[in-house]
N, C-alpha and C positions, 0 to 999 in steps of 0.2 A: 727628849730637844732636839727638830729637826730642820739644816740650815738647809738651802740650794744653795750653795754657792754660787752656781752665772745667777741665779737668779739675786739675791740677798748682793751681790755688784752692780749688778746694774738697775734694780731701786736706790743703791746705795747713789751711784752715781749723778742719777735726776735729782732725786734731795736733795747732793749738795750742789751743783749748778743751782738749780733754785734760790736756794739760802744764799751763793756766794755774794746774790745781789744788796748782799745786805752791810758785808762786811763793810771796815772801814778805810779804807784805801789808804786815807793822809792821816791815818790814826800813828803816832812817835813810839816806833821802836824802842822798847825797853832797855835797860845796859847787858840786864843776863838773865837768862830762866834755869833752872835748871831742874834737869826729871832726874824724878825720884824714885829709884829701882829696889822692891826688897830684895832683891836676891846678887847671890853675887857675879864679880862681871867673868866674864867669857863663855854666858849660858845663850838662849835664843833671844829670848828680853830683854838682854844685854846689850845684841846685837842693833831688836829694831829699838831699842833707843839711840843709841847713840851714830846709826845712821840716820835716827829721826833730828834728832837735834844738829847734827849737821849740817842737814838742809832749814832746819828752822832762824839760822843767819844769816844774811842783816836781817831781814821783815821782820823777824817776829822782834828778835831780838839782840844787838850787835853780839854776844856770848852766850853761848850757845853750852853746859855741862852735863852729864851727867853725876850721878852720884846714888851711890851702891851704898844701903840703908838694912842690912841684912837684919836678919831674925824672928820667929815666931814664924816662918812660913809666909812671911811677907809683912807680914799684922805693924813691923816696928818703921816703915817706911808708911803704909796707909794712916794708921796715925798720926805721922809725922806732918802730913800733908796739911792732916785735916785744918790742926792746928796753925795753918800758916798765912800769911796773905790773900784774898784771893784774888793777885794785881798779874797773872798771869809770873808771876818770877817766882815761884815753885807748882810743879806737872807731876801730878805722878803718874808713870805706866805700870799695870799692875794685868795679874794674870787675873780670872776670874774668882779663884779662892776665896781670897781676901776679899771678895766683895762677896759672894753670897751661898757656896760651901762651909766657910768657917760658920757660920747662921748655926750652921746642924753638925757641926765636930768640934765645937769651942765650952762649956758652959755658959762665958757671959765677954762679948768682944768690950773691946775699952770706944770704939764707932758704930752710927748705924749707919753704913752704907749707903742706903735710901734716903738720907737728911745732911746725911754728914759732907756729903762729894760735891761737887757741879761736873754731870757728863758732859764730857768733850768732845772723841772720837774712837772711832777702833781703830787697832792699830795691825794686826796682824791674826788670821785665822791659822791651826794647825788642826790635822786626823791625833788621835791615837791609836795606837796600834798594839795587838797582843805579839808576842815575839818568844821560842824557845830556844834551849840550847843544846849541847852535847846529849843533856841528861838525859835526851825526848827522841827517843827511837828516830832514825830519822825514819820509819814508814807512817808518822805522823805528817798528813800532810795539809786538813785542813781542823779547822775547830770543835767539829764532830766529831770528831780523832783524838782531837786533845780533849775531848769532854770523857771520851769513852777511857782513855787510856788514864785518868786520873782516878775514873771511881775503879777502874781494873787495878790502881796501883797508890793510893790511897797514905800510904808511908811515904809517897813522894807531890805527889798534886800540892801542890805552892807555886806563888809566883811571888817578886818582888816589885816595891812601888819606889821611891825619889819620900813614900815617910807616909805615919801611920795617922788620916785621913786625910788624905791627897786624894787628886781626884783620881790620877793613876787607882789609889789603895779600893776608893767605891765604883771606879767602872769593870776592874777587875774579882771583884768582890759580887756584883751586880750581875758580872757573865759565870760565876761558879754559881751564884742561883738558880739562875737561866738555865742550866743545861745540869741544873738535878746533883753537881760535884760537890763534894766537901773539898772546893780550895780555897787552902790555910794563905793569907801573906804577911809577909817578911817585910820587915817595912825596914829602909834605908838611910842614912842621912846623904837623900840626891844620887839621882840616877847610876851616876859610875860604878858605885861600888855595887848595886846590884846586877848591871852587862856587867862586869866583872865575873858575880861571883858566878852567874851564870854561861861564861864563859866558860869559863873553869867546872861547871859541876855542881858545886854545893845547890843549885836551885836551880828546879824545871822552868819555870817563863819570866819576864819581867813586861812588864803595860810602863807605855811612856808614851813621850811623844814620838812619832814613827821619823822625826831628821834624827832622836840623839841614837837609832839603832844604826841608819844602812848603811855606815864604812864596814862593821862589824857585815852586814849582812851581804856587800859585797864580797868584802872576804870571805864568805863560807862561816865563816863563826859561827851564824845563828841567821837563823830564819824566819820571817813574818807569818802569823796565820790568816791574820783581820787583820783591820782597820776599825775603828771606829763611825765617821760619817756614817751620813748618808747614801752617797752616792761613792763609788770608788775613785781615790785619792787621787789628785790630777798627776804625783809624781808617784804612784803606785798603780798604777791603773791596772797591775796585772795580777795582785793581792784584793779578792773576794773582801768586802764590807762584814762585818756581826750580825744585821742584818740579813745580810743573801744569806747569813747561816745557818739561820733561823732565829736567831737573840733577836727576836722584830722591836723587844719597848728601848732595845740601846741604842741610838744612836746620836753619836755625839759630836759636835766641835769645839778644839777646845780654842780661846781667843784670846790677845793681851788687851787692852784700851784703857784709852789717857781720860785722868782727873782732875779738877780742878779743888781746891777748898771749898765750903760752905759759899752760896751766899758771893760767888762769885758774878761781875755787871754781862750783860748780853753781848758790848759789843768784844768782854776779854774773849768770850765763848768762840765770838764768831773770826775775832784774829784768829787765834787759835788753831780752832778747829781748818780753816784754809790753811795755816800753816803746815799747817799734819799734813790736809787734803795732797797737798803743792810734796811733797815729798816723797810722800806716800807713792805717786804717781811718779815720781822721776825714774828715769830707765834704770839708770844705776844702781837704787834704790830694793825696786824691784826681781834681778837679778841676783844681787845677796840675799832678800829669802827666800827666792829660791832654791841659794844653794843649800837652807837653812831648810827645807820641805814646809819653807811657810805660803802664804800667800797675803800682799796688802785683802785689810778692811777698813777701809775707810768708812762714814755713818757720817749721817747728823747725830747733833748731842739725843733728838728725842730717838732718833734709832739704837743708840746705846743704853738708852732708858731704859725700851722696851727691852733690849736684849736680856737683859742686867734682871728681869722682869721674869721675865722666862728664864735667863738661870737656875733664879734661888729656887725656881716651883723643880724641877727638874733634878737639882740635889734633896729638897722637901723626899719625890718619892725613893728615891736611887739611895738615898740615906735608910729610909726608911724600910729598902727593900731588901738592900744587907744585912738591916741591924745592930749598926753601928750606936756610939752608945759614949758618950764624950767620955770623957780619964776622970 
C-alpha cells in the first residue's frame, strides 16, 4: 500500500469541498451520538475519538460521547455497530485491522467489512516504525545493519508487537522475510509491555506506531531504525524508511476511519462527514494529533471505501508472504 500524504490530503480536501454543497444544513441535530472504539482509553485511537467527539457538539448531536468496548482486537466494537440503528446515533471509529487484516488472520469473522458498514470518513494516519533497544549493539544504526546482526545472532533475532496477527506483527514478519532474516515474533498484550521488555533487554526490537516510541527515543533508551511510509514521516524526517533501506515492497501507512451501520441514509452520512471534516480541521485538534505523531485524514465516503479495498488487498499479499495461518 503506497500513500503520498501530501497528494492524498490535497485530493481529500478537494473532494470534500465538492461534496459539501450536498450537506443538509437545516437537518435536525441528534440528541446523542456515541463514538464506539474497540480499544481501551488512553491510546492514540481513543485520543482521536475524543477530540472529534468534542467537536461534533452541537452541530451533529447535542451530546457526543466515546464508548470503549474492548475485546477480540477491536471486533467487539465492530460487531456492536453493525447491529445498531443507521441513524447516526452510533458511529464506529476503528483502525483498519478489524476491517481488512482480520479477514486473513481469523478463521471466521462475525461480520462482513464491505457489506455490513457504511464508510463515512477517514480520521487520522500514522507511520509504523521498527525500534531497537539495548540488546542490539549501538553500532547497529540502519535496517541493513539490524538484519545482518539478526543473521549473525539467530538466538536473539526477535521482535515484539501488540499481538498475534496484528498489523505490527505482519509488518515485522514481512521485514524479516524480505531481508532474509529469521526474525521471530513475540506477541504481547499491547505495545507498552513489549516496549518494557525491549528497554529491559529481554527482546531485541519492537514494531508499532511511531508515536508510541518517541518519549523513549527522546530519553535515549531506544532508537528508531526505520519507518513504514513511502516517504519519510513528517515528524521523523531524520529516520529513513524501510523502502529507502532496500525493502521495496513494504510501504505502509496506518490509519483510523469512521463507519456507520449498514444502509445508513445519504443525508446521515453527509451530515456526519461534514462534522468530522470540520473537527479534523480545527487547529487544536490538528495540534493534539501532531503531539501523538498523527496527521488528520479527512476523506469523502467513497475515498474511504476505496482505501479499504486497497488495504484488504495489501494484507492479503503480506499475510501470504509472512506465511501466517489462523489458529
